[in-house]
N, C-alpha and C positions, 0 to 999 in steps of 0.2 A: 072981283072974286080973287081971293088969295089962294095960290097953289100950296097945298100942304101935303105932307107924307100920308096923312089919313085919307085925303081925297084920292091920291095916287093909288093907295092900297085898295080903296073901295072900287076904283075903276078896274084895277087888275082882278079883283075878286069877282066882279060882274062878268068880266071876259071869261074867266075860268068857269064860272057858273054856266054861262051860255054854251061854252064848248062841251061841258059835261052833260048839260041838258040835251043837246043835239046828239051826243054819243049815246046817251041813255035811250032816247026815242028810237034811234037806229037799231040798237040792240033789242029793244022790245018789239020793234016791227019785224025783226028777223028776216031781212032780205037774204036771198039765196046765197049771194057771195059771202056774206058774213057767217051764215050757217055753215058753209063749207069750210071757212077758216077755223071756226071753233071745233068742227069735227076733225079737221086735219091736225089740229093741235092736241087732240085726244080728250077734249072736254065733253062731258055729258050734255045732252040737249038742254036741260034746265039751267045749265051754268050761264048761258047767254042771257037768259031772263034775269038771273040773279045779278049779273054784271050791269044790265040795263037799270034795274031797280036801284042798285047801289050808286050808280052814276047820277040818277035823278035825285036820290037822297042827298048826295054830296052837293049837287047844284042848289037844292033847296036850303041846305045848311049854310052855304056860302052867302046867301042873300041877307041873312040876319047878322047884325054886328055882334050880338052875343053868342051866336052859334057858328060864326065863321071859322074859329079855330078847329072845331069838330069837322066842318066841311073840308078844310085844308088837310087835316089829318086823314080823313077818309079818301080824299082825292089822291093824296100822296101814296096811301096804301094800294089803291087801285092801280096807280101808275107803276108802282114797284112790281106788282103782279103782271101787268101788261108788258113791261120791259123784260122781265124774266121770261115770259112766254115767247116773246119775239126773238130774244137772243138765243134761248134754248132751241128754238126751231129754225134758227139761222135764216130768219125772214130777210128779204131784200131791204135796202135802205128806204125804198118807197113806203114800206109798211112801218119801218122804225122811225122815220122822220116825224110824223105827227105825234107819236108817243114822246119823243124827245122834246118837241115844242110844248106839249101839254105839261110835261115834267118841269121844263124850264120856267114856264109861267107860274106854276105852283111855287117853286123855289123863290122866284122873284117876289111873289105876293107875300110869302112868309117873311122874307127879308124886309120888305116894305112895312109889314105889320110890326116887326120888332124895332124898327127905327123911329 
């Protein structure tokens, strides 16, 4: 099997899809700690459910080759909002690190897609 940029991009997209699917399920499950975070950040109760639904939609879009660009765009928009929220609320690095990793994976996937 030959290693190509297309297969590398697909592997990265599947990793991002898996991470967003997990994040979406966690937000939809609404564990107490995550509920407290959303409340502390000043978001209404329904916003956590919206985030979870958008994360799952992003994961689903990332799975298809024809819809991947939309999944990457949605994932990028979600992460911009997440980073803004974390920085605005001066969250500790432990909260910020996963968001930075997710964001970096999205950017690397986009770069791999363009090459």
